[in-house]
All heavy atoms as TSV, in Angstrom:
chain	resi	resn	atom	element	x	y	z
A	1	MET	N	N	73.813	64.779	93.515
A	1	MET	CA	C	75.082	64.805	94.211
A	1	MET	C	C	75.528	63.378	94.453
A	1	MET	O	O	74.739	62.507	94.785
A	1	MET	CB	C	74.948	65.543	95.546
A	1	MET	CG	C	76.197	65.494	96.383
A	1	MET	SD	S	76.041	66.181	98.041
A	1	MET	CE	C	75.923	67.895	97.659
A	2	LYS	N	N	76.816	63.148	94.313
A	2	LYS	CA	C	77.432	61.860	94.572
A	2	LYS	C	C	78.411	62.038	95.723
A	2	LYS	O	O	79.180	62.990	95.748
A	2	LYS	CB	C	78.179	61.408	93.322
A	2	LYS	CG	C	78.649	59.980	93.352
A	2	LYS	CD	C	79.387	59.603	92.085
A	2	LYS	CE	C	78.460	59.597	90.907
A	2	LYS	NZ	N	79.092	59.033	89.694
A	3	VAL	N	N	78.384	61.122	96.684
A	3	VAL	CA	C	79.285	61.161	97.839
A	3	VAL	C	C	80.233	59.973	97.745
A	3	VAL	O	O	79.809	58.851	97.460
A	3	VAL	CB	C	78.485	61.094	99.161
A	3	VAL	CG1	C	79.402	60.905	100.341
A	3	VAL	CG2	C	77.637	62.319	99.330
A	4	ILE	N	N	81.519	60.220	97.979
A	4	ILE	CA	C	82.512	59.160	98.062
A	4	ILE	C	C	83.009	59.121	99.505
A	4	ILE	O	O	83.397	60.145	100.064
A	4	ILE	CB	C	83.685	59.413	97.102
A	4	ILE	CG1	C	83.179	59.481	95.663
A	4	ILE	CG2	C	84.745	58.320	97.251
A	4	ILE	CD1	C	84.215	59.921	94.664
A	5	THR	N	N	82.961	57.946	100.117
A	5	THR	CA	C	83.316	57.819	101.526
A	5	THR	C	C	84.099	56.526	101.748
A	5	THR	O	O	84.159	55.666	100.874
A	5	THR	CB	C	82.047	57.881	102.405
A	5	THR	OG1	O	82.415	57.880	103.778
A	5	THR	CG2	C	81.107	56.726	102.123
A	6	PHE	N	N	84.677	56.397	102.911
A	6	PHE	CA	C	85.482	55.231	103.268
A	6	PHE	C	C	84.901	54.574	104.523
A	6	PHE	O	O	84.306	55.245	105.356
A	6	PHE	CB	C	86.927	55.649	103.557
A	6	PHE	CG	C	87.606	56.280	102.379
A	6	PHE	CD1	C	87.488	57.637	102.145
A	6	PHE	CD2	C	88.348	55.511	101.504
A	6	PHE	CE1	C	88.105	58.232	101.059
A	6	PHE	CE2	C	88.965	56.092	100.408
A	6	PHE	CZ	C	88.844	57.458	100.187
A	7	LEU	N	N	85.109	53.272	104.639
A	7	LEU	CA	C	84.662	52.543	105.829
A	7	LEU	C	C	85.805	51.661	106.301
A	7	LEU	O	O	86.437	50.972	105.497
A	7	LEU	CB	C	83.433	51.687	105.500
A	7	LEU	CG	C	82.799	50.980	106.685
A	7	LEU	CD1	C	82.106	51.989	107.597
A	7	LEU	CD2	C	81.802	49.931	106.218
A	8	GLY	N	N	86.047	51.682	107.584
A	8	GLY	CA	C	87.143	50.906	108.150
A	8	GLY	C	C	86.660	49.845	109.113
A	8	GLY	O	O	85.477	49.521	109.175
A	9	THR	N	N	87.579	49.341	109.896
A	9	THR	CA	C	87.286	48.263	110.840
A	9	THR	C	C	87.329	48.713	112.291
A	9	THR	O	O	87.209	47.899	113.194
A	9	THR	CB	C	88.288	47.105	110.661
A	9	THR	OG1	O	89.603	47.606	110.891
A	9	THR	CG2	C	88.196	46.499	109.273
A	10	GLY	N	N	87.476	50.011	112.509
A	10	GLY	CA	C	87.540	50.529	113.877
A	10	GLY	C	C	86.218	50.372	114.612
A	10	GLY	O	O	85.182	50.060	114.027
A	11	LYS	N	N	86.257	50.589	115.913
A	11	LYS	CA	C	85.049	50.526	116.731
A	11	LYS	C	C	84.316	51.861	116.601
A	11	LYS	O	O	84.797	52.896	117.049
A	11	LYS	CB	C	85.399	50.261	118.194
A	11	LYS	CG	C	84.173	50.128	119.060
A	11	LYS	CD	C	84.522	49.857	120.507
A	11	LYS	CE	C	83.227	49.762	121.283
A	11	LYS	NZ	N	83.351	50.205	122.633
A	12	TYR	N	N	83.159	51.836	115.963
A	12	TYR	CA	C	82.370	53.044	115.754
A	12	TYR	C	C	81.341	53.157	116.872
A	12	TYR	O	O	80.607	52.203	117.140
A	12	TYR	CB	C	81.660	52.999	114.402
A	12	TYR	CG	C	82.583	53.021	113.203
A	12	TYR	CD1	C	82.100	52.768	111.934
A	12	TYR	CD2	C	83.938	53.302	113.329
A	12	TYR	CE1	C	82.927	52.800	110.820
A	12	TYR	CE2	C	84.777	53.337	112.229
A	12	TYR	CZ	C	84.261	53.084	110.979
A	12	TYR	OH	O	85.089	53.119	109.881
A	13	GLU	N	N	81.308	54.307	117.518
A	13	GLU	CA	C	80.370	54.542	118.613
A	13	GLU	C	C	79.328	55.566	118.196
A	13	GLU	O	O	79.610	56.463	117.401
A	13	GLU	CB	C	81.129	55.017	119.846
A	13	GLU	CG	C	82.099	53.976	120.374
A	13	GLU	CD	C	82.813	54.420	121.632
A	13	GLU	OE1	O	82.308	55.319	122.333
A	13	GLU	OE2	O	83.876	53.853	121.918
A	14	GLU	N	N	78.146	55.435	118.751
A	14	GLU	CA	C	77.065	56.362	118.412
A	14	GLU	C	C	77.444	57.795	118.790
A	14	GLU	O	O	77.919	58.061	119.892
A	14	GLU	CB	C	75.770	55.954	119.118
A	14	GLU	CG	C	74.585	56.696	118.552
A	14	GLU	CD	C	73.299	55.942	118.745
A	14	GLU	OE1	O	73.175	54.850	118.169
A	14	GLU	OE2	O	72.437	56.459	119.464
A	15	THR	N	N	77.232	58.687	117.848
A	15	THR	CA	C	77.611	60.090	117.982
A	15	THR	C	C	76.542	60.947	117.318
A	15	THR	O	O	75.902	60.512	116.371
A	15	THR	CB	C	78.965	60.339	117.267
A	15	THR	OG1	O	79.944	59.491	117.844
A	15	THR	CG2	C	79.416	61.768	117.373
A	16	THR	N	N	76.379	62.164	117.779
A	16	THR	CA	C	75.531	63.131	117.081
A	16	THR	C	C	76.456	64.039	116.282
A	16	THR	O	O	77.271	64.758	116.860
A	16	THR	CB	C	74.686	63.959	118.064
A	16	THR	OG1	O	73.851	63.066	118.803
A	16	THR	CG2	C	73.815	64.967	117.327
A	17	TYR	N	N	76.363	63.965	114.964
A	17	TYR	CA	C	77.216	64.759	114.084
A	17	TYR	C	C	76.584	66.117	113.853
A	17	TYR	O	O	75.366	66.228	113.688
A	17	TYR	CB	C	77.408	64.037	112.746
A	17	TYR	CG	C	78.192	62.756	112.884
A	17	TYR	CD1	C	77.553	61.537	113.073
A	17	TYR	CD2	C	79.578	62.774	112.838
A	17	TYR	CE1	C	78.276	60.367	113.212
A	17	TYR	CE2	C	80.315	61.598	112.979
A	17	TYR	CZ	C	79.653	60.405	113.159
A	17	TYR	OH	O	80.377	59.254	113.303
A	18	LEU	N	N	77.412	67.156	113.844
A	18	LEU	CA	C	76.958	68.525	113.590
A	18	LEU	C	C	77.529	69.008	112.272
A	18	LEU	O	O	78.722	68.846	112.009
A	18	LEU	CB	C	77.414	69.464	114.711
A	18	LEU	CG	C	76.897	69.172	116.105
A	18	LEU	CD1	C	77.521	70.134	117.104
A	18	LEU	CD2	C	75.388	69.281	116.137
A	19	HIS	N	N	76.690	69.626	111.461
A	19	HIS	CA	C	77.150	70.200	110.194
A	19	HIS	C	C	78.005	71.426	110.520
A	19	HIS	O	O	77.625	72.246	111.362
A	19	HIS	CB	C	75.956	70.594	109.329
A	19	HIS	CG	C	76.323	70.903	107.928
A	19	HIS	ND1	N	76.895	72.094	107.571
A	19	HIS	CD2	C	76.210	70.177	106.798
A	19	HIS	CE1	C	77.112	72.091	106.277
A	19	HIS	NE2	N	76.702	70.935	105.773
A	20	PRO	N	N	79.160	71.575	109.872
A	20	PRO	CA	C	80.051	72.689	110.216
A	20	PRO	C	C	79.498	74.067	109.839
A	20	PRO	O	O	79.944	75.066	110.380
A	20	PRO	CB	C	81.330	72.377	109.431
A	20	PRO	CG	C	80.891	71.501	108.320
A	20	PRO	CD	C	79.726	70.721	108.847
A	21	HIS	N	N	78.541	74.116	108.928
A	21	HIS	CA	C	77.958	75.393	108.512
A	21	HIS	C	C	76.475	75.391	108.862
A	21	HIS	O	O	75.696	74.670	108.259
A	21	HIS	CB	C	78.145	75.616	107.009
A	21	HIS	CG	C	79.577	75.557	106.592
A	21	HIS	ND1	N	80.483	76.545	106.900
A	21	HIS	CD2	C	80.275	74.617	105.921
A	21	HIS	CE1	C	81.660	76.215	106.428
A	21	HIS	NE2	N	81.570	75.048	105.834
A	22	GLY	N	N	76.090	76.143	109.837
A	22	GLY	CA	C	74.686	76.227	110.219
A	22	GLY	C	C	74.328	75.457	111.465
A	22	GLY	O	O	73.252	75.635	112.007
A	23	GLY	N	N	75.198	74.560	111.921
A	23	GLY	CA	C	74.965	73.862	113.175
A	23	GLY	C	C	73.867	72.817	113.153
A	23	GLY	O	O	73.456	72.339	114.198
A	24	LYS	N	N	73.365	72.433	111.976
A	24	LYS	CA	C	72.337	71.395	111.907
A	24	LYS	C	C	72.923	70.090	112.429
A	24	LYS	O	O	74.065	69.749	112.142
A	24	LYS	CB	C	71.878	71.211	110.457
A	24	LYS	CG	C	70.861	70.119	110.281
A	24	LYS	CD	C	70.492	69.915	108.818
A	24	LYS	CE	C	69.591	68.702	108.685
A	24	LYS	NZ	N	69.337	68.337	107.296
A	25	SER	N	N	72.141	69.352	113.214
A	25	SER	CA	C	72.623	68.072	113.720
A	25	SER	C	C	71.890	66.934	113.022
A	25	SER	O	O	70.724	67.050	112.661
A	25	SER	CB	C	72.442	67.975	115.228
A	25	SER	OG	O	71.090	68.038	115.567
A	26	ALA	N	N	72.598	65.838	112.844
A	26	ALA	CA	C	72.020	64.627	112.272
A	26	ALA	C	C	71.539	63.752	113.418
A	26	ALA	O	O	71.953	63.924	114.567
A	26	ALA	CB	C	73.064	63.892	111.443
A	27	LYS	N	N	70.677	62.795	113.113
A	27	LYS	CA	C	70.247	61.869	114.161
A	27	LYS	C	C	71.452	61.080	114.653
A	27	LYS	O	O	72.386	60.830	113.882
A	27	LYS	CB	C	69.144	60.957	113.643
A	27	LYS	CG	C	69.558	60.035	112.527
A	27	LYS	CD	C	68.380	59.227	112.011
A	27	LYS	CE	C	68.801	58.434	110.789
A	27	LYS	NZ	N	67.701	57.752	110.168
A	28	PRO	N	N	71.477	60.705	115.913
A	28	PRO	CA	C	72.620	59.958	116.453
A	28	PRO	C	C	72.860	58.663	115.664
A	28	PRO	O	O	71.910	57.959	115.310
A	28	PRO	CB	C	72.210	59.650	117.888
A	28	PRO	CG	C	71.221	60.711	118.224
A	28	PRO	CD	C	70.483	60.981	116.939
A	29	SER	N	N	74.114	58.384	115.370
A	29	SER	CA	C	74.481	57.210	114.584
A	29	SER	C	C	75.943	56.878	114.836
A	29	SER	O	O	76.746	57.772	115.089
A	29	SER	CB	C	74.274	57.486	113.093
A	29	SER	OG	O	74.775	56.423	112.309
A	30	PRO	N	N	76.324	55.613	114.697
A	30	PRO	CA	C	77.739	55.270	114.755
A	30	PRO	C	C	78.438	55.515	113.412
A	30	PRO	O	O	79.645	55.410	113.317
A	30	PRO	CB	C	77.729	53.780	115.099
A	30	PRO	CG	C	76.448	53.284	114.531
A	30	PRO	CD	C	75.473	54.426	114.666
A	31	LEU	N	N	77.664	55.842	112.377
A	31	LEU	CA	C	78.207	55.977	111.033
A	31	LEU	C	C	78.159	57.409	110.523
A	31	LEU	O	O	77.085	58.006	110.406
A	31	LEU	CB	C	77.426	55.090	110.062
A	31	LEU	CG	C	77.420	53.598	110.367
A	31	LEU	CD1	C	76.410	52.882	109.502
A	31	LEU	CD2	C	78.810	53.021	110.176
A	32	PHE	N	N	79.308	57.941	110.175
A	32	PHE	CA	C	79.366	59.270	109.581
A	32	PHE	C	C	78.580	59.310	108.264
A	32	PHE	O	O	77.973	60.321	107.917
A	32	PHE	CB	C	80.832	59.661	109.340
A	32	PHE	CG	C	80.985	60.972	108.646
A	32	PHE	CD1	C	80.607	62.142	109.269
A	32	PHE	CD2	C	81.500	61.032	107.369
A	32	PHE	CE1	C	80.739	63.373	108.632
A	32	PHE	CE2	C	81.645	62.251	106.719
A	32	PHE	CZ	C	81.265	63.418	107.362
A	33	GLN	N	N	78.567	58.201	107.547
A	33	GLN	CA	C	77.854	58.137	106.274
A	33	GLN	C	C	76.363	58.417	106.447
A	33	GLN	O	O	75.729	59.009	105.572
A	33	GLN	CB	C	78.055	56.759	105.621
A	33	GLN	CG	C	79.481	56.496	105.182
A	33	GLN	CD	C	80.395	56.010	106.295
A	33	GLN	OE1	O	80.021	55.899	107.462
A	33	GLN	NE2	N	81.638	55.705	105.939
A	34	GLU	N	N	75.796	58.012	107.559
A	34	GLU	CA	C	74.387	58.282	107.824
A	34	GLU	C	C	74.160	59.784	108.009
A	34	GLU	O	O	73.161	60.338	107.553
A	34	GLU	CB	C	73.926	57.496	109.052
A	34	GLU	CG	C	72.437	57.393	109.162
A	34	GLU	CD	C	71.988	56.325	110.140
A	34	GLU	OE1	O	72.823	55.700	110.825
A	34	GLU	OE2	O	70.778	56.119	110.219
A	35	ALA	N	N	75.104	60.455	108.655
A	35	ALA	CA	C	75.015	61.908	108.806
A	35	ALA	C	C	75.115	62.587	107.444
A	35	ALA	O	O	74.404	63.563	107.170
A	35	ALA	CB	C	76.106	62.412	109.738
A	36	LEU	N	N	75.987	62.087	106.576
A	36	LEU	CA	C	76.086	62.646	105.224
A	36	LEU	C	C	74.745	62.582	104.499
A	36	LEU	O	O	74.357	63.518	103.803
A	36	LEU	CB	C	77.145	61.896	104.407
A	36	LEU	CG	C	78.597	62.142	104.769
A	36	LEU	CD1	C	79.507	61.195	103.982
A	36	LEU	CD2	C	78.975	63.586	104.507
A	37	LEU	N	N	74.037	61.464	104.672
A	37	LEU	CA	C	72.708	61.347	104.060
A	37	LEU	C	C	71.750	62.384	104.621
A	37	LEU	O	O	70.983	63.006	103.878
A	37	LEU	CB	C	72.137	59.941	104.278
A	37	LEU	CG	C	72.777	58.814	103.491
A	37	LEU	CD1	C	72.164	57.476	103.892
A	37	LEU	CD2	C	72.648	59.032	101.997
A	38	ASP	N	N	71.790	62.579	105.928
A	38	ASP	CA	C	70.918	63.581	106.561
A	38	ASP	C	C	71.244	64.995	106.084
A	38	ASP	O	O	70.353	65.786	105.820
A	38	ASP	CB	C	71.052	63.539	108.084
A	38	ASP	CG	C	70.278	62.404	108.720
A	38	ASP	OD1	O	69.537	61.699	108.007
A	38	ASP	OD2	O	70.426	62.217	109.942
A	39	PHE	N	N	72.509	65.303	105.979
A	39	PHE	CA	C	72.925	66.666	105.636
A	39	PHE	C	C	72.734	67.006	104.160
A	39	PHE	O	O	72.348	68.113	103.819
A	39	PHE	CB	C	74.391	66.896	106.002
A	39	PHE	CG	C	74.685	66.866	107.476
A	39	PHE	CD1	C	75.885	66.382	107.940
A	39	PHE	CD2	C	73.772	67.330	108.411
A	39	PHE	CE1	C	76.177	66.357	109.297
A	39	PHE	CE2	C	74.047	67.313	109.769
A	39	PHE	CZ	C	75.255	66.819	110.210
A	40	TYR	N	N	73.037	66.056	103.284
A	40	TYR	CA	C	73.118	66.390	101.856
A	40	TYR	C	C	72.131	65.650	100.948
A	40	TYR	O	O	71.979	66.028	99.790
A	40	TYR	CB	C	74.537	66.153	101.345
A	40	TYR	CG	C	75.551	67.002	102.069
A	40	TYR	CD1	C	76.438	66.443	102.976
A	40	TYR	CD2	C	75.609	68.372	101.866
A	40	TYR	CE1	C	77.367	67.218	103.649
A	40	TYR	CE2	C	76.533	69.162	102.537
A	40	TYR	CZ	C	77.406	68.580	103.423
A	40	TYR	OH	O	78.315	69.353	104.093
A	41	SER	N	N	71.515	64.576	101.409
A	41	SER	CA	C	70.597	63.776	100.592
A	41	SER	C	C	71.169	63.449	99.213
A	41	SER	O	O	70.558	63.751	98.189
A	41	SER	CB	C	69.257	64.502	100.444
A	41	SER	OG	O	68.673	64.745	101.684
A	42	PRO	N	N	72.361	62.837	99.163
A	42	PRO	CA	C	72.955	62.533	97.862
A	42	PRO	C	C	72.149	61.468	97.112
A	42	PRO	O	O	71.464	60.649	97.722
A	42	PRO	CB	C	74.344	62.000	98.224
A	42	PRO	CG	C	74.173	61.441	99.587
A	42	PRO	CD	C	73.160	62.320	100.262
A	43	GLN	N	N	72.264	61.502	95.808
A	43	GLN	CA	C	71.593	60.504	94.979
A	43	GLN	C	C	72.358	59.185	94.971
A	43	GLN	O	O	71.785	58.130	94.737
A	43	GLN	CB	C	71.445	61.020	93.550
A	43	GLN	CG	C	70.534	62.214	93.450
A	43	GLN	CD	C	70.532	62.794	92.050
A	43	GLN	OE1	O	71.551	62.802	91.373
A	43	GLN	NE2	N	69.383	63.276	91.639
A	44	GLU	N	N	73.648	59.279	95.206
A	44	GLU	CA	C	74.487	58.092	95.165
A	44	GLU	C	C	75.601	58.221	96.199
A	44	GLU	O	O	76.149	59.302	96.399
A	44	GLU	CB	C	75.106	57.951	93.772
A	44	GLU	CG	C	75.857	56.682	93.532
A	44	GLU	CD	C	76.322	56.556	92.082
A	44	GLU	OE1	O	76.107	57.479	91.275
A	44	GLU	OE2	O	76.918	55.516	91.769
A	45	MET	N	N	75.917	57.089	96.866
A	45	MET	CA	C	77.016	57.062	97.820
A	45	MET	C	C	77.932	55.904	97.444
A	45	MET	O	O	77.490	54.751	97.402
A	45	MET	CB	C	76.507	56.883	99.253
A	45	MET	CG	C	77.616	56.878	100.279
A	45	MET	SD	S	77.058	56.714	101.993
A	45	MET	CE	C	76.374	58.330	102.279
A	46	LEU	N	N	79.188	56.207	97.169
A	46	LEU	CA	C	80.182	55.192	96.861
A	46	LEU	C	C	81.013	54.946	98.114
A	46	LEU	O	O	81.628	55.874	98.647
A	46	LEU	CB	C	81.084	55.662	95.721
A	46	LEU	CG	C	80.372	56.026	94.423
A	46	LEU	CD1	C	81.357	56.626	93.440
A	46	LEU	CD2	C	79.684	54.822	93.834
A	47	VAL	N	N	81.010	53.710	98.593
A	47	VAL	CA	C	81.737	53.359	99.808
A	47	VAL	C	C	82.967	52.554	99.417
A	47	VAL	O	O	82.858	51.487	98.816
A	47	VAL	CB	C	80.854	52.543	100.777
A	47	VAL	CG1	C	81.615	52.198	102.040
A	47	VAL	CG2	C	79.573	53.293	101.093
A	48	LEU	N	N	84.133	53.083	99.742
A	48	LEU	CA	C	85.391	52.400	99.461
A	48	LEU	C	C	85.837	51.669	100.712
A	48	LEU	O	O	85.833	52.227	101.805
A	48	LEU	CB	C	86.448	53.416	99.033
A	48	LEU	CG	C	86.068	54.296	97.847
A	48	LEU	CD1	C	87.181	55.286	97.554
A	48	LEU	CD2	C	85.745	53.474	96.628
A	49	LEU	N	N	86.196	50.381	100.551
A	49	LEU	CA	C	86.638	49.588	101.684
A	49	LEU	C	C	87.543	48.471	101.208
A	49	LEU	O	O	87.464	48.041	100.061
A	49	LEU	CB	C	85.458	49.051	102.485
A	49	LEU	CG	C	84.480	48.098	101.833
A	49	LEU	CD1	C	83.663	47.404	102.913
A	49	LEU	CD2	C	83.532	48.808	100.906
A	50	THR	N	N	88.394	48.010	102.095
A	50	THR	CA	C	89.305	46.905	101.801
A	50	THR	C	C	88.551	45.587	101.958
A	50	THR	O	O	87.459	45.548	102.548
A	50	THR	CB	C	90.494	46.918	102.774
A	50	THR	OG1	O	89.996	46.655	104.091
A	50	THR	CG2	C	91.252	48.239	102.726
A	51	PRO	N	N	89.113	44.477	101.469
A	51	PRO	CA	C	88.477	43.177	101.699
A	51	PRO	C	C	88.300	42.872	103.195
A	51	PRO	O	O	87.297	42.279	103.594
A	51	PRO	CB	C	89.448	42.181	101.042
A	51	PRO	CG	C	90.106	42.973	99.957
A	51	PRO	CD	C	90.256	44.361	100.551
A	52	THR	N	N	89.250	43.295	104.010
A	52	THR	CA	C	89.125	43.090	105.461
A	52	THR	C	C	87.935	43.867	106.002
A	52	THR	O	O	87.154	43.348	106.806
A	52	THR	CB	C	90.415	43.522	106.178
A	52	THR	OG1	O	91.510	42.770	105.654
A	52	THR	CG2	C	90.322	43.298	107.676
A	53	ALA	N	N	87.773	45.105	105.572
A	53	ALA	CA	C	86.640	45.909	106.025
A	53	ALA	C	C	85.321	45.349	105.510
A	53	ALA	O	O	84.298	45.418	106.194
A	53	ALA	CB	C	86.817	47.359	105.582
A	54	ALA	N	N	85.330	44.772	104.307
A	54	ALA	CA	C	84.104	44.188	103.757
A	54	ALA	C	C	83.632	42.990	104.574
A	54	ALA	O	O	82.433	42.696	104.623
A	54	ALA	CB	C	84.332	43.780	102.298
A	55	ALA	N	N	84.557	42.304	105.225
A	55	ALA	CA	C	84.211	41.152	106.057
A	55	ALA	C	C	83.897	41.553	107.498
A	55	ALA	O	O	83.491	40.710	108.304
A	55	ALA	CB	C	85.365	40.145	106.048
A	56	HIS	N	N	84.056	42.822	107.831
A	56	HIS	CA	C	83.879	43.315	109.196
A	56	HIS	C	C	82.414	43.678	109.455
A	56	HIS	O	O	81.664	43.979	108.534
A	56	HIS	CB	C	84.779	44.543	109.399
A	56	HIS	CG	C	84.955	44.935	110.824
A	56	HIS	ND1	N	84.095	45.779	111.467
A	56	HIS	CD2	C	85.902	44.588	111.737
A	56	HIS	CE1	C	84.506	45.949	112.715
A	56	HIS	NE2	N	85.597	45.232	112.898
A	57	SER	N	N	82.033	43.681	110.723
A	57	SER	CA	C	80.646	43.987	111.096
A	57	SER	C	C	80.237	45.412	110.741
A	57	SER	O	O	79.047	45.681	110.563
A	57	SER	CB	C	80.423	43.734	112.584
A	57	SER	OG	O	81.232	44.602	113.354
A	58	ASN	N	N	81.191	46.353	110.622
A	58	ASN	CA	C	80.822	47.722	110.252
A	58	ASN	C	C	80.131	47.761	108.890
A	58	ASN	O	O	79.206	48.542	108.673
A	58	ASN	CB	C	82.050	48.637	110.220
A	58	ASN	CG	C	82.600	48.917	111.590
A	58	ASN	OD1	O	81.925	48.732	112.600
A	58	ASN	ND2	N	83.843	49.353	111.641
A	59	TRP	N	N	80.575	46.940	107.961
A	59	TRP	CA	C	79.977	46.889	106.625
A	59	TRP	C	C	78.540	46.362	106.727
A	59	TRP	O	O	77.627	46.900	106.108
A	59	TRP	CB	C	80.838	46.049	105.703
A	59	TRP	CG	C	80.315	45.892	104.313
A	59	TRP	CD1	C	80.094	44.712	103.661
A	59	TRP	CD2	C	79.977	46.931	103.375
A	59	TRP	NE1	N	79.644	44.953	102.395
A	59	TRP	CE2	C	79.548	46.319	102.185
A	59	TRP	CE3	C	79.970	48.312	103.438
A	59	TRP	CZ2	C	79.138	47.027	101.068
A	59	TRP	CZ3	C	79.554	49.022	102.327
A	59	TRP	CH2	C	79.142	48.395	101.159
A	60	ASN	N	N	78.335	45.323	107.520
A	60	ASN	CA	C	76.976	44.799	107.721
A	60	ASN	C	C	76.080	45.855	108.374
A	60	ASN	O	O	74.923	46.020	107.985
A	60	ASN	CB	C	77.006	43.529	108.572
A	60	ASN	CG	C	77.688	42.387	107.870
A	60	ASN	OD1	O	77.668	42.292	106.649
A	60	ASN	ND2	N	78.322	41.529	108.636
A	61	THR	N	N	76.619	46.551	109.352
A	61	THR	CA	C	75.846	47.611	110.022
A	61	THR	C	C	75.455	48.693	109.036
A	61	THR	O	O	74.305	49.137	109.018
A	61	THR	CB	C	76.675	48.211	111.180
A	61	THR	OG1	O	76.964	47.191	112.123
A	61	THR	CG2	C	75.925	49.353	111.861
A	62	MET	N	N	76.391	49.105	108.200
A	62	MET	CA	C	76.094	50.171	107.234
A	62	MET	C	C	75.001	49.725	106.254
A	62	MET	O	O	74.064	50.460	105.996
A	62	MET	CB	C	77.331	50.571	106.450
A	62	MET	CG	C	77.034	51.637	105.400
A	62	MET	SD	S	78.454	52.122	104.443
A	62	MET	CE	C	79.199	53.231	105.612
A	63	GLN	N	N	75.112	48.506	105.767
A	63	GLN	CA	C	74.111	48.028	104.816
A	63	GLN	C	C	72.724	47.948	105.450
A	63	GLN	O	O	71.722	48.253	104.811
A	63	GLN	CB	C	74.514	46.659	104.274
A	63	GLN	CG	C	75.742	46.731	103.365
A	63	GLN	CD	C	76.136	45.370	102.875
A	63	GLN	OE1	O	75.490	44.826	102.005
A	63	GLN	NE2	N	77.187	44.827	103.465
A	64	THR	N	N	72.668	47.584	106.708
A	64	THR	CA	C	71.389	47.495	107.413
A	64	THR	C	C	70.804	48.878	107.691
A	64	THR	O	O	69.616	49.107	107.458
A	64	THR	CB	C	71.575	46.737	108.753
A	64	THR	OG1	O	72.079	45.438	108.467
A	64	THR	CG2	C	70.263	46.633	109.494
A	65	ARG	N	N	71.629	49.794	108.169
A	65	ARG	CA	C	71.134	51.120	108.558
A	65	ARG	C	C	70.824	52.032	107.385
A	65	ARG	O	O	69.960	52.880	107.463
A	65	ARG	CB	C	72.127	51.798	109.489
A	65	ARG	CG	C	72.210	51.115	110.861
A	65	ARG	CD	C	73.143	51.870	111.764
A	65	ARG	NE	N	72.614	53.180	112.109
A	65	ARG	CZ	C	72.227	53.555	113.308
A	65	ARG	NH1	N	72.304	52.701	114.307
A	65	ARG	NH2	N	71.783	54.771	113.530
A	66	LEU	N	N	71.583	51.879	106.292
A	66	LEU	CA	C	71.387	52.773	105.161
A	66	LEU	C	C	70.534	52.109	104.099
A	66	LEU	O	O	70.077	52.661	103.185
A	66	LEU	CB	C	72.719	53.229	104.585
A	66	LEU	CG	C	73.691	53.901	105.565
A	66	LEU	CD1	C	74.911	54.394	104.823
A	66	LEU	CD2	C	73.032	55.066	106.276
């Protein structure tokens, strides 16, 4: 499975994401992408972001956590 996702520059806060089918919860994270990994275990994740987002701390956080 391949996942395509987006990353922005907003303030991301730690949240517990719930899967809409079955109610499974992912570990708490500020990143929805981390929940996607927990729910689906994709082989590949493509992250689309602007140059501004690439220079933002959210991108560094994602690279560190994932």
